[in-house]
Biopython code that builds the backbone (N, CA, C, O; Angstrom):
import numpy as np
from Bio.PDB.StructureBuilder import StructureBuilder

atoms = [
    (1, "MET", "N", (238.673, 132.018, -4.088)),
    (1, "MET", "CA", (239.186, 130.779, -4.320)),
    (1, "MET", "C", (238.227, 129.659, -3.755)),
    (1, "MET", "O", (237.937, 128.634, -4.372)),
    (2, "HIS", "N", (237.779, 129.996, -2.507)),
    (2, "HIS", "CA", (236.924, 128.844, -1.698)),
    (2, "HIS", "C", (235.679, 128.694, -2.656)),
    (2, "HIS", "O", (235.303, 127.561, -2.955)),
    (3, "ARG", "N", (235.159, 129.589, -3.047)),
    (3, "ARG", "CA", (233.794, 129.563, -3.918)),
    (3, "ARG", "C", (234.020, 128.628, -5.099)),
    (3, "ARG", "O", (233.260, 127.701, -5.378)),
    (4, "ARG", "N", (235.158, 128.955, -5.790)),
    (4, "ARG", "CA", (235.542, 128.175, -6.958)),
    (4, "ARG", "C", (235.773, 126.475, -6.696)),
    (4, "ARG", "O", (235.379, 125.628, -7.498)),
    (5, "LEU", "N", (236.382, 126.210, -5.605)),
    (5, "LEU", "CA", (236.529, 124.861, -5.322)),
    (5, "LEU", "C", (235.318, 124.318, -4.857)),
    (5, "LEU", "O", (235.113, 123.150, -5.186)),
    (6, "GLU", "N", (234.385, 124.932, -4.109)),
    (6, "GLU", "CA", (233.039, 124.365, -3.945)),
    (6, "GLU", "C", (232.233, 124.291, -5.103)),
    (6, "GLU", "O", (231.367, 123.417, -5.113)),
    (7, "THR", "N", (232.344, 125.015, -6.051)),
    (7, "THR", "CA", (231.665, 124.789, -7.246)),
    (7, "THR", "C", (232.206, 123.678, -8.114)),
    (7, "THR", "O", (231.426, 122.962, -8.742)),
    (8, "ASN", "N", (233.427, 123.520, -8.169)),
    (8, "ASN", "CA", (234.074, 122.454, -8.864)),
    (8, "ASN", "C", (233.670, 121.188, -8.155)),
    (8, "ASN", "O", (233.309, 120.259, -8.878)),
    (9, "TRP", "N", (233.676, 120.992, -6.735)),
    (9, "TRP", "CA", (233.346, 119.869, -6.214)),
    (9, "TRP", "C", (231.803, 119.528, -6.423)),
    (9, "TRP", "O", (231.492, 118.369, -6.698)),
    (10, "SER", "N", (230.944, 120.407, -6.312)),
    (10, "SER", "CA", (229.519, 120.260, -6.568)),
    (10, "SER", "C", (229.237, 119.725, -8.035)),
    (10, "SER", "O", (228.496, 118.777, -8.294)),
    (11, "VAL", "N", (229.873, 120.405, -8.858)),
    (11, "VAL", "CA", (229.698, 120.018, -10.389)),
    (11, "VAL", "C", (230.197, 118.656, -10.518)),
    (11, "VAL", "O", (229.477, 117.857, -11.117)),
    (12, "SER", "N", (231.408, 118.229, -10.013)),
    (12, "SER", "CA", (231.889, 116.865, -10.125)),
    (12, "SER", "C", (231.106, 115.773, -9.554)),
    (12, "SER", "O", (231.086, 114.666, -10.093)),
    (13, "LEU", "N", (230.398, 116.061, -8.384)),
    (13, "LEU", "CA", (229.524, 115.076, -7.761)),
    (13, "LEU", "C", (228.336, 114.990, -8.523)),
    (13, "LEU", "O", (227.748, 113.908, -8.534)),
    (14, "PHE", "N", (227.775, 116.174, -9.314)),
    (14, "PHE", "CA", (226.675, 116.177, -10.015)),
    (14, "PHE", "C", (226.817, 115.373, -11.239)),
    (14, "PHE", "O", (225.963, 114.551, -11.571)),
    (15, "GLY", "N", (227.989, 115.626, -11.976)),
    (15, "GLY", "CA", (228.339, 114.823, -13.032)),
    (15, "GLY", "C", (228.326, 113.334, -12.927)),
    (15, "GLY", "O", (227.765, 112.656, -13.787)),
    (16, "THR", "N", (228.912, 112.822, -11.927)),
    (16, "THR", "CA", (229.017, 111.411, -11.548)),
    (16, "THR", "C", (227.480, 110.862, -11.228)),
    (16, "THR", "O", (227.171, 109.703, -11.504)),
    (17, "ALA", "N", (226.683, 111.655, -10.711)),
    (17, "ALA", "CA", (225.266, 111.353, -10.445)),
    (17, "ALA", "C", (224.623, 111.171, -11.725)),
    (17, "ALA", "O", (223.910, 110.187, -11.922)),
    (18, "VAL", "N", (224.838, 112.108, -12.670)),
    (18, "VAL", "CA", (224.098, 112.125, -13.808)),
    (18, "VAL", "C", (224.604, 111.233, -14.750)),
    (18, "VAL", "O", (223.833, 110.644, -15.507)),
    (19, "GLY", "N", (225.885, 111.052, -14.797)),
    (19, "GLY", "CA", (226.531, 110.177, -15.730)),
    (19, "GLY", "C", (226.100, 108.735, -15.807)),
    (19, "GLY", "O", (226.138, 108.114, -16.869)),
    (20, "ALA", "N", (225.690, 108.211, -14.676)),
    (20, "ALA", "CA", (225.025, 106.839, -14.788)),
    (20, "ALA", "C", (223.877, 106.655, -15.439)),
    (20, "ALA", "O", (223.567, 105.665, -16.103)),
    (21, "GLY", "N", (223.072, 107.885, -15.189)),
    (21, "GLY", "CA", (221.686, 107.829, -15.777)),
    (21, "GLY", "C", (221.638, 108.075, -17.197)),
    (21, "GLY", "O", (220.662, 107.665, -17.824)),
    (22, "VAL", "N", (222.612, 108.722, -17.814)),
    (22, "VAL", "CA", (222.678, 108.786, -19.206)),
    (22, "VAL", "C", (222.649, 107.550, -20.005)),
    (22, "VAL", "O", (222.166, 107.421, -21.130)),
    (23, "LEU", "N", (223.314, 106.521, -19.170)),
    (23, "LEU", "CA", (223.364, 105.261, -19.962)),
    (23, "LEU", "C", (222.077, 104.480, -20.282)),
    (23, "LEU", "O", (221.969, 103.627, -21.164)),
    (24, "PHE", "N", (221.098, 104.905, -19.419)),
    (24, "PHE", "CA", (219.750, 104.261, -19.387)),
    (24, "PHE", "C", (218.644, 105.222, -20.199)),
    (24, "PHE", "O", (217.453, 104.947, -20.347)),
    (25, "LEU", "N", (219.345, 106.436, -20.696)),
    (25, "LEU", "CA", (218.391, 107.475, -21.244)),
    (25, "LEU", "C", (217.711, 106.936, -22.441)),
    (25, "LEU", "O", (216.506, 107.171, -22.523)),
    (26, "PRO", "N", (218.304, 106.216, -23.436)),
    (26, "PRO", "CA", (217.392, 105.588, -24.529)),
    (26, "PRO", "C", (216.551, 104.668, -24.278)),
    (26, "PRO", "O", (215.582, 104.529, -25.024)),
    (27, "ILE", "N", (216.739, 103.848, -23.185)),
    (27, "ILE", "CA", (215.739, 102.928, -22.927)),
    (27, "ILE", "C", (214.534, 103.423, -22.107)),
    (27, "ILE", "O", (213.403, 102.942, -22.168)),
    (28, "ASN", "N", (214.927, 104.438, -21.341)),
    (28, "ASN", "CA", (213.777, 105.189, -20.606)),
    (28, "ASN", "C", (212.875, 105.886, -21.737)),
    (28, "ASN", "O", (211.653, 105.757, -21.674)),
    (29, "ALA", "N", (213.398, 106.534, -22.643)),
    (29, "ALA", "CA", (212.777, 107.387, -23.623)),
    (29, "ALA", "C", (211.831, 106.364, -24.591)),
    (29, "ALA", "O", (210.750, 106.698, -25.077)),
    (30, "GLY", "N", (212.401, 105.212, -24.741)),
    (30, "GLY", "CA", (211.528, 104.206, -25.578)),
    (30, "GLY", "C", (210.375, 103.629, -24.908)),
    (30, "GLY", "O", (209.323, 103.337, -25.476)),
    (31, "LEU", "N", (210.648, 103.466, -23.562)),
    (31, "LEU", "CA", (209.478, 102.781, -22.718)),
    (31, "LEU", "C", (208.338, 103.886, -22.395)),
    (31, "LEU", "O", (207.126, 103.717, -22.534)),
    (32, "GLY", "N", (208.886, 104.868, -22.009)),
    (32, "GLY", "CA", (207.807, 105.949, -21.557)),
    (32, "GLY", "C", (207.627, 107.058, -22.318)),
    (32, "GLY", "O", (206.667, 107.745, -21.970)),
    (33, "GLY", "N", (208.285, 107.467, -23.297)),
    (33, "GLY", "CA", (208.071, 108.545, -24.148)),
    (33, "GLY", "C", (209.244, 109.541, -23.841)),
    (33, "GLY", "O", (210.039, 109.408, -22.912)),
    (34, "LEU", "N", (209.234, 110.536, -24.739)),
    (34, "LEU", "CA", (210.291, 111.539, -24.532)),
    (34, "LEU", "C", (209.800, 112.901, -23.497)),
    (34, "LEU", "O", (210.588, 113.560, -22.819)),
    (35, "TRP", "N", (208.539, 113.085, -23.563)),
    (35, "TRP", "CA", (208.070, 114.188, -22.697)),
    (35, "TRP", "C", (208.052, 113.858, -21.284)),
    (35, "TRP", "O", (208.505, 114.705, -20.513)),
    (36, "PRO", "N", (207.519, 112.561, -20.728)),
    (36, "PRO", "CA", (207.689, 112.338, -19.426)),
    (36, "PRO", "C", (209.229, 112.429, -18.874)),
    (36, "PRO", "O", (209.615, 113.019, -17.865)),
    (37, "LEU", "N", (210.015, 111.664, -19.838)),
    (37, "LEU", "CA", (211.469, 111.713, -19.464)),
    (37, "LEU", "C", (212.086, 113.223, -19.307)),
    (37, "LEU", "O", (212.949, 113.421, -18.452)),
    (38, "LEU", "N", (211.672, 114.176, -20.065)),
    (38, "LEU", "CA", (212.029, 115.501, -19.954)),
    (38, "LEU", "C", (211.687, 116.163, -18.692)),
    (38, "LEU", "O", (212.449, 116.861, -18.023)),
    (39, "ILE", "N", (210.335, 115.847, -18.406)),
    (39, "ILE", "CA", (209.812, 116.331, -17.149)),
    (39, "ILE", "C", (210.553, 115.999, -16.032)),
    (39, "ILE", "O", (210.956, 116.848, -15.238)),
    (40, "VAL", "N", (210.769, 114.752, -15.919)),
    (40, "VAL", "CA", (211.351, 114.140, -14.710)),
    (40, "VAL", "C", (212.946, 114.533, -14.657)),
    (40, "VAL", "O", (213.598, 114.594, -13.615)),
    (41, "THR", "N", (213.414, 114.769, -15.881)),
    (41, "THR", "CA", (214.876, 115.234, -15.750)),
    (41, "THR", "C", (214.959, 116.692, -15.386)),
    (41, "THR", "O", (215.973, 117.117, -14.833)),
    (42, "VAL", "N", (213.866, 117.538, -15.689)),
    (42, "VAL", "CA", (213.985, 118.921, -15.187)),
    (42, "VAL", "C", (213.570, 118.944, -13.635)),
    (42, "VAL", "O", (213.890, 119.931, -12.971)),
    (43, "LEU", "N", (212.975, 118.050, -13.130)),
    (43, "LEU", "CA", (212.677, 117.917, -11.649)),
    (43, "LEU", "C", (213.960, 117.317, -10.976)),
    (43, "LEU", "O", (214.417, 117.827, -9.953)),
    (44, "ILE", "N", (214.501, 116.280, -11.540)),
    (44, "ILE", "CA", (215.433, 115.630, -10.794)),
    (44, "ILE", "C", (216.837, 116.353, -10.989)),
    (44, "ILE", "O", (217.708, 115.985, -10.201)),
    (45, "GLY", "N", (217.112, 117.108, -11.711)),
    (45, "GLY", "CA", (218.388, 117.993, -11.893)),
    (45, "GLY", "C", (218.679, 118.629, -10.685)),
    (45, "GLY", "O", (219.684, 118.475, -9.991)),
    (46, "PRO", "N", (217.538, 119.494, -10.453)),
    (46, "PRO", "CA", (218.041, 120.550, -9.167)),
    (46, "PRO", "C", (218.038, 119.601, -7.869)),
    (46, "PRO", "O", (218.768, 119.865, -6.913)),
    (47, "MET", "N", (217.240, 118.554, -7.878)),
    (47, "MET", "CA", (217.257, 117.774, -6.663)),
    (47, "MET", "C", (218.656, 117.055, -6.434)),
    (47, "MET", "O", (219.155, 116.903, -5.319)),
    (48, "THR", "N", (219.157, 116.685, -7.480)),
    (48, "THR", "CA", (220.594, 115.962, -7.333)),
    (48, "THR", "C", (221.653, 117.120, -7.178)),
    (48, "THR", "O", (222.562, 116.939, -6.368)),
    (49, "TYR", "N", (221.613, 118.092, -7.771)),
    (49, "TYR", "CA", (222.597, 119.173, -7.524)),
    (49, "TYR", "C", (222.582, 119.664, -6.105)),
    (49, "TYR", "O", (223.582, 119.677, -5.388)),
    (50, "PHE", "N", (221.383, 120.068, -5.744)),
    (50, "PHE", "CA", (221.296, 120.663, -4.304)),
    (50, "PHE", "C", (221.593, 119.591, -3.215)),
    (50, "PHE", "O", (222.107, 120.002, -2.175)),
    (51, "SER", "N", (221.330, 118.284, -3.338)),
    (51, "SER", "CA", (221.567, 117.488, -2.338)),
    (51, "SER", "C", (223.134, 117.083, -2.345)),
    (51, "SER", "O", (223.666, 116.672, -1.314)),
    (52, "HIS", "N", (223.781, 117.207, -3.452)),
    (52, "HIS", "CA", (225.220, 116.874, -3.651)),
    (52, "HIS", "C", (226.010, 118.306, -3.112)),
    (52, "HIS", "O", (227.068, 118.276, -2.481)),
    (53, "ARG", "N", (225.466, 119.246, -3.393)),
    (53, "ARG", "CA", (226.065, 120.456, -2.930)),
    (53, "ARG", "C", (225.951, 120.580, -1.344)),
    (53, "ARG", "O", (226.900, 120.972, -0.666)),
    (54, "ALA", "N", (224.748, 120.226, -0.817)),
    (54, "ALA", "CA", (224.621, 120.026, 0.626)),
    (54, "ALA", "C", (225.680, 119.195, 1.216)),
    (54, "ALA", "O", (226.408, 119.604, 2.120)),
    (55, "LEU", "N", (225.765, 117.931, 0.653)),
    (55, "LEU", "CA", (226.867, 117.125, 1.101)),
    (55, "LEU", "C", (228.123, 117.591, 1.080)),
    (55, "LEU", "O", (228.805, 117.514, 2.102)),
    (56, "SER", "N", (228.575, 118.093, 0.030)),
    (56, "SER", "CA", (229.877, 118.731, -0.167)),
    (56, "SER", "C", (230.331, 119.812, 0.949)),
    (56, "SER", "O", (231.428, 119.904, 1.499)),
    (57, "ARG", "N", (229.111, 120.645, 1.132)),
    (57, "ARG", "CA", (229.069, 121.692, 2.127)),
    (57, "ARG", "C", (229.371, 121.162, 3.499)),
    (57, "ARG", "O", (230.179, 121.629, 4.302)),
    (58, "PHE", "N", (228.649, 120.190, 3.631)),
    (58, "PHE", "CA", (228.634, 119.489, 5.164)),
    (58, "PHE", "C", (230.172, 118.877, 5.290)),
    (58, "PHE", "O", (230.765, 119.098, 6.346)),
    (59, "VAL", "N", (230.701, 118.273, 4.465)),
    (59, "VAL", "CA", (231.966, 117.750, 4.591)),
    (59, "VAL", "C", (233.070, 118.789, 4.643)),
    (59, "VAL", "O", (234.014, 118.752, 5.432)),
    (60, "CYS", "N", (232.855, 119.728, 3.716)),
    (60, "CYS", "CA", (233.967, 120.991, 3.623)),
    (60, "CYS", "C", (233.890, 121.818, 4.849)),
    (60, "CYS", "O", (234.816, 122.587, 5.108)),
    (61, "ALA", "N", (232.905, 121.725, 5.590)),
    (61, "ALA", "CA", (232.803, 122.542, 6.819)),
    (61, "ALA", "C", (233.587, 122.009, 8.113)),
    (61, "ALA", "O", (233.718, 122.498, 9.235)),
    (62, "SER", "N", (234.016, 120.932, 7.589)),
    (62, "SER", "CA", (234.826, 120.371, 8.921)),
    (62, "SER", "C", (236.319, 121.000, 8.912)),
    (62, "SER", "O", (236.913, 121.304, 7.877)),
    (63, "PRO", "N", (236.842, 121.151, 10.242)),
    (63, "PRO", "CA", (238.169, 122.079, 10.565)),
    (63, "PRO", "C", (239.322, 120.983, 9.895)),
    (63, "PRO", "O", (240.397, 121.325, 9.403)),
    (64, "GLU", "N", (238.878, 119.772, 9.994)),
    (64, "GLU", "CA", (240.062, 118.963, 9.578)),
    (64, "GLU", "C", (240.051, 118.713, 8.138)),
    (64, "GLU", "O", (239.050, 118.204, 7.635)),
    (65, "PRO", "N", (241.142, 119.042, 7.374)),
    (65, "PRO", "CA", (241.297, 119.025, 5.927)),
    (65, "PRO", "C", (241.116, 117.631, 5.204)),
    (65, "PRO", "O", (240.744, 117.533, 4.034)),
    (66, "ARG", "N", (241.396, 116.642, 5.967)),
    (66, "ARG", "CA", (241.152, 115.324, 5.241)),
    (66, "ARG", "C", (240.045, 114.537, 5.722)),
    (66, "ARG", "O", (239.987, 113.336, 5.455)),
    (67, "ALA", "N", (239.114, 115.148, 6.447)),
    (67, "ALA", "CA", (237.934, 114.437, 7.005)),
    (67, "ALA", "C", (237.068, 113.826, 5.878)),
    (67, "ALA", "O", (237.076, 114.366, 4.772)),
    (68, "ASP", "N", (236.398, 112.836, 6.088)),
    (68, "ASP", "CA", (235.389, 112.226, 5.196)),
    (68, "ASP", "C", (233.957, 112.612, 6.009)),
    (68, "ASP", "O", (233.926, 113.310, 7.023)),
    (69, "ILE", "N", (232.767, 112.003, 5.344)),
    (69, "ILE", "CA", (231.581, 112.129, 5.872)),
    (69, "ILE", "C", (231.355, 111.578, 7.335)),
    (69, "ILE", "O", (230.617, 112.109, 8.165)),
    (70, "THR", "N", (232.106, 110.426, 7.525)),
    (70, "THR", "CA", (232.107, 109.783, 8.838)),
    (70, "THR", "C", (232.640, 110.568, 10.035)),
    (70, "THR", "O", (232.090, 110.687, 11.130)),
    (71, "VAL", "N", (233.931, 111.139, 9.596)),
    (71, "VAL", "CA", (234.438, 112.044, 10.787)),
    (71, "VAL", "C", (233.855, 113.308, 11.008)),
    (71, "VAL", "O", (234.017, 113.914, 12.067)),
    (72, "VAL", "N", (233.079, 113.806, 9.922)),
    (72, "VAL", "CA", (232.227, 115.038, 10.238)),
    (72, "VAL", "C", (231.146, 114.566, 10.768)),
    (72, "VAL", "O", (230.838, 115.179, 11.791)),
    (73, "ALA", "N", (230.439, 113.714, 10.485)),
    (73, "ALA", "CA", (229.129, 113.357, 11.257)),
    (73, "ALA", "C", (229.454, 113.023, 12.790)),
    (73, "ALA", "O", (228.709, 113.371, 13.706)),
    (74, "ARG", "N", (230.591, 112.344, 12.963)),
    (74, "ARG", "CA", (230.751, 111.888, 14.380)),
    (74, "ARG", "C", (230.944, 113.065, 15.088)),
    (74, "ARG", "O", (230.371, 113.271, 16.158)),
    (75, "THR", "N", (231.904, 114.051, 14.440)),
    (75, "THR", "CA", (232.373, 115.323, 15.043)),
    (75, "THR", "C", (231.114, 116.236, 15.488)),
    (75, "THR", "O", (230.982, 116.734, 16.606)),
    (76, "ASN", "N", (230.279, 116.354, 14.484)),
    (76, "ASN", "CA", (229.053, 117.334, 14.697)),
    (76, "ASN", "C", (227.831, 116.816, 15.527)),
    (76, "ASN", "O", (227.135, 117.603, 16.170)),
    (77, "PHE", "N", (227.563, 115.317, 15.492)),
    (77, "PHE", "CA", (226.396, 114.845, 15.919)),
    (77, "PHE", "C", (226.559, 113.851, 17.127)),
    (77, "PHE", "O", (225.618, 113.392, 17.774)),
    (78, "GLY", "N", (228.010, 113.562, 17.355)),
    (78, "GLY", "CA", (228.222, 112.646, 18.500)),
    (78, "GLY", "C", (228.624, 111.267, 17.742)),
    (78, "GLY", "O", (228.693, 111.134, 16.520)),
    (79, "GLU", "N", (228.863, 110.313, 18.675)),
    (79, "GLU", "CA", (229.226, 108.940, 18.175)),
    (79, "GLU", "C", (228.189, 108.216, 17.619)),
    (79, "GLU", "O", (228.310, 107.666, 16.524)),
    (80, "GLY", "N", (226.980, 108.159, 18.410)),
    (80, "GLY", "CA", (225.877, 107.291, 17.949)),
    (80, "GLY", "C", (225.082, 107.834, 16.776)),
    (80, "GLY", "O", (224.618, 107.084, 15.916)),
    (81, "ALA", "N", (224.945, 109.046, 16.758)),
    (81, "ALA", "CA", (224.040, 109.786, 15.514)),
    (81, "ALA", "C", (225.223, 109.812, 14.330)),
    (81, "ALA", "O", (224.905, 109.794, 13.141)),
    (82, "GLY", "N", (226.528, 109.852, 14.740)),
    (82, "GLY", "CA", (227.398, 109.722, 13.474)),
    (82, "GLY", "C", (227.468, 108.461, 12.844)),
    (82, "GLY", "O", (227.718, 108.338, 11.645)),
    (83, "ARG", "N", (227.237, 107.435, 13.681)),
    (83, "ARG", "CA", (227.287, 106.088, 13.118)),
    (83, "ARG", "C", (225.947, 105.924, 12.282)),
    (83, "ARG", "O", (225.939, 105.423, 11.158)),
    (84, "LEU", "N", (224.863, 106.373, 12.907)),
    (84, "LEU", "CA", (223.689, 106.237, 12.006)),
    (84, "LEU", "C", (223.685, 106.936, 10.844)),
    (84, "LEU", "O", (223.178, 106.415, 9.850)),
    (85, "ILE", "N", (224.235, 108.201, 10.780)),
    (85, "ILE", "CA", (224.224, 108.895, 9.516)),
    (85, "ILE", "C", (225.125, 108.100, 8.602)),
    (85, "ILE", "O", (224.715, 107.893, 7.460)),
    (86, "THR", "N", (226.329, 107.619, 8.973)),
    (86, "THR", "CA", (227.161, 106.864, 8.195)),
    (86, "THR", "C", (226.481, 105.722, 7.562)),
    (86, "THR", "O", (226.590, 105.542, 6.349)),
    (87, "VAL", "N", (225.862, 105.027, 8.227)),
    (87, "VAL", "CA", (225.104, 103.865, 7.737)),
    (87, "VAL", "C", (223.917, 104.256, 6.906)),
    (87, "VAL", "O", (223.631, 103.536, 5.950)),
    (88, "LEU", "N", (223.147, 105.392, 7.185)),
    (88, "LEU", "CA", (222.193, 105.642, 6.080)),
    (88, "LEU", "C", (222.854, 106.263, 4.764)),
    (88, "LEU", "O", (222.357, 106.117, 3.648)),
    (89, "TYR", "N", (223.912, 106.900, 4.993)),
    (89, "TYR", "CA", (224.741, 107.484, 3.627)),
    (89, "TYR", "C", (225.079, 106.119, 2.956)),
    (89, "TYR", "O", (224.791, 105.976, 1.768)),
    (90, "PHE", "N", (225.667, 105.120, 3.641)),
    (90, "PHE", "CA", (226.114, 103.854, 2.856)),
    (90, "PHE", "C", (224.821, 103.273, 2.336)),
    (90, "PHE", "O", (224.934, 102.850, 1.185)),
    (91, "LEU", "N", (223.671, 103.143, 2.852)),
    (91, "LEU", "CA", (222.585, 102.539, 2.212)),
    (91, "LEU", "C", (221.989, 103.378, 1.134)),
    (91, "LEU", "O", (221.361, 102.828, 0.229)),
    (92, "ALA", "N", (222.149, 104.738, 1.168)),
    (92, "ALA", "CA", (221.745, 105.485, 0.005)),
    (92, "ALA", "C", (222.810, 105.384, -1.189)),
    (92, "ALA", "O", (222.436, 105.558, -2.349)),
    (93, "VAL", "N", (223.988, 105.133, -0.914)),
    (93, "VAL", "CA", (225.019, 105.193, -2.033)),
    (93, "VAL", "C", (225.240, 103.690, -2.566)),
    (93, "VAL", "O", (225.460, 103.474, -3.758)),
    (94, "TYR", "N", (225.175, 102.759, -1.694)),
    (94, "TYR", "CA", (225.467, 101.347, -2.299)),
    (94, "TYR", "C", (224.637, 100.957, -3.323)),
    (94, "TYR", "O", (225.222, 100.369, -4.232)),
    (95, "PRO", "N", (223.382, 101.115, -3.460)),
    (95, "PRO", "CA", (222.571, 100.680, -4.685)),
    (95, "PRO", "C", (223.108, 101.388, -5.796)),
    (95, "PRO", "O", (223.270, 100.735, -6.827)),
    (96, "ILE", "N", (223.442, 102.695, -5.792)),
    (96, "ILE", "CA", (223.866, 103.357, -6.907)),
    (96, "ILE", "C", (225.300, 102.800, -7.450)),
    (96, "ILE", "O", (225.565, 102.738, -8.650)),
    (97, "VAL", "N", (226.132, 102.429, -6.477)),
    (97, "VAL", "CA", (227.324, 101.703, -6.836)),
    (97, "VAL", "C", (227.067, 100.322, -7.677)),
    (97, "VAL", "O", (227.683, 100.052, -8.708)),
    (98, "LEU", "N", (226.119, 99.532, -7.114)),
    (98, "LEU", "CA", (225.839, 98.368, -7.722)),
    (98, "LEU", "C", (225.132, 98.597, -9.185)),
    (98, "LEU", "O", (225.146, 97.681, -10.007)),
    (99, "ILE", "N", (224.582, 99.719, -9.444)),
    (99, "ILE", "CA", (223.946, 99.957, -10.697)),
    (99, "ILE", "C", (224.989, 100.378, -11.781)),
    (99, "ILE", "O", (224.621, 100.625, -12.929)),
]
sb = StructureBuilder()
sb.init_structure("model")
sb.init_model(0)
sb.init_chain("A")
sb.init_seg("    ")
for serial, (resi, resn, name, xyz) in enumerate(atoms, 1):
    if name == "N":
        sb.init_residue(resn, " ", resi, " ")
    sb.init_atom(name, np.array(xyz, "f"), 0.0, 1.0, " ", f" {name:<3s}", serial, name[0])
structure = sb.get_structure()
């Protein structure tokens, strides 16, 4: 059961990351050509999947069932490093939200 939930979480995060990119697919294919776009897609797919899977495993590893990334980072790395990780995570995600 745990493995199924982990897979569902990873696929959901991967889907949201890829979903926004699909909107710009025709524009990118028109500007750069189809082959470079396909090559980049093959490279980016696993990078996105594995990074989101790692993030979901990091958060799911917390003994607290309702913990988010901030709580887990502070619990595992201490107050200072936890704040730094939270700020870095925010800076990584915020531009995606704007797009």
